[in-house]
N, C-alpha and C positions, 0 to 999 in steps of 0.2 A: 576783753576790752573793758578797759575801766573809766569811769566819767569823775569828776568833781561833782558834788552836790553841798549845798549847806548844811551844818550837821548842829542841833542843839547844842548852845554852850553856858551852863550855868554857874558865874564866876563866885557867885553870894548868893542867901534866899530870896533875894530881891522878887523876883519871878513869883514867887510863891505869895507874895503880898501886894504886890500891882497889878495881878493877873485873874481872872474870877478863877481863870484854868491854867493852871502851869503847865508847861511842857517839860518832860524829862530828859536831863543831861542826855546826851546822845542819841536824840532821835534824828531823822530826814527832815527836814525843811521847805520849805516853797515860804515865800514872803505872805500867802495869804490874802491879799488883798480885796479876792472874791465873795471874803468873805464877810463886807459889807457892802455889798451890793444894793442888799435893800435897806439901808438905814439914811436916814439925813444926817452927814457927818456933826452940822449944828445941833444937835437934839442929844448926842450920845455925853455920857457923863461916865463919871468912874473908871471902874474896872476895864468896861469894854472901851471908854475913849481911850483908856492907856492901849488898848492892843491894837486899835486904830490907829494911834500917832506913833508907835516903834516893836510892833510884835511880827516876829515871821510865827506861821503856823509849823507846827508840828505834825508829823504824821503818822504821828501811832498814837498820841494820846487826843489829836486836835485841841489842844493846849497853846499855848504863846509861849514867846522864846524871845527876852529879848536883844540877846547876842545870839550868832552861828556861826562858825568856823568852816571853812573851807575841808572839806576830807574827799579822801578817795572814795569811790563807790562801783561795785561789779558791778555788772550787765545783769545778773540776776538782783541786786541791790536796788536798782533803777527799777527793774519790770514792777517787782514789788512793791515801791514806793509808786509810782504808776498805777498800778491795780488797785493798791489802798485810796489812794486820792483820787480816784475815778468812783469805787464804791462810796465814799464816804460823799461827793457832789450827787452822787445820785439818791443818797437817803435824804442828806440833811439838805441840798437846797432842790430836789425835785428836777433834774436833770431826766429827759422823758424819754431815755433809754441808755443804755449800757455804752452805745457805739458815740452819742454825743458827752458823757459822761467820761469818757477815757479820751476824745479827743479835747475837752478841755484841761483834762490833768495833763495830757502831755506837754498841751501849750503851757500850763505851769512850772512842768520839769525843766522843759526847754530855759523858759526863763530865767529857773534857779540855776540852772548851769553856766548859763550865760555869764550870774552873776559872779561864777567861779574860776574867771583865767587868775587866778592868784597862786600862789604856792599854796600847799596843804597847810592845815593851821594857820592860816591868816583867819584873822577875827573879821566878821562884816556887822556893819547895824543899819538900821533904816530907820528913817522917820518920814512919813506921812503925812499929809496937808492938805488943805483945801485953799487952791488958788484960781480966782477969773470963774470961781463953779466946777472946776473938775480937781479931783483927786490926783496927786502929787506922789510919787515917791520920790527918793534920795536914798542914795546907797552909801557907804563909805566904809572903811577898812581901818581898821584899829592896828596901832603896832605896839607891844608890848616895847618899854623903856627898859635899855640896859641896867640903868641904873634909878634908883628912887630919885627926885624928882629932890632936889641940894634943901628947899623949906619944909619937906615934909619929912625927911628922911623914909623910913619905912611905914609908920603910920599909917592905917587908913584913914580915906576919907570919910566913909560912911559905914554907920554902923545900922542893923537892924534889930530893931528892939519889938518883939512879940508880947502882946497883952490882950489878954483873956478876958472878956466878960466886959469891953468897950464898943462901943459904936465906928464903924468905918469913919476914918477924916475923911472929910469931904475935898474938891479938887483943891482947896487951898487952907491945908493943914498950918494950925500954929508947931513947926519944929522947937519952937522953944519950951512952950508950954509941955509938950509932950517929953522934951528931954528931963524935965524937973521934976517928972510922973516917976 
C-alpha cells in the first residue's frame, strides 16, 4: 500500500538563508504549525517569523522548507515518518506519553496526506497568517511554466548572494544597498 506525502524541495539555496535551520531536500514533511503553539505570532521576528509564515517541517532534520512536492510513500516510509515525528513531539514538545505523541503525529501525517490529492511532482506552498486572532494556513499548488515568461526569457528572477562577516538583515532589508556591495 502506498500513500502520498509532501517531500521537501529546494529549487535554490534561499531556504538556507531565510530559515534558522533548513530542511534537506527530499525529507518527508508536514505543515508543522504545531511548532508555534507556544509562540505569540505577533512577537515572532527574523528567521523564526519566516518559518511561521511559510515553512513546512522536514521530518528528518526538523528544519524548514519553503516548498514541498507531492510524492509516493510506501507504508514503511509512512510508518517511519509517524514514528520519527512522534519521537520528536515527545522530546521537543513534552507529550506526556508515547501514545499521546503518536496520536498527535498521526493527526499531522493524515493532514499532510490530505494536502497530497494531486499528481506526484505537484509543488505545494503554504502561507500562515493571523486572522481574527486565529492562525490561518493556506495552501496552494504551483505549476511549472512550459515556456519562460516572455519578458524575462530564461533569466532568474532572484539571485542568492552569501556574505560572510556581516550582520543578518532585518525584516526590511535594503535590497538595493545589498546589491551594490
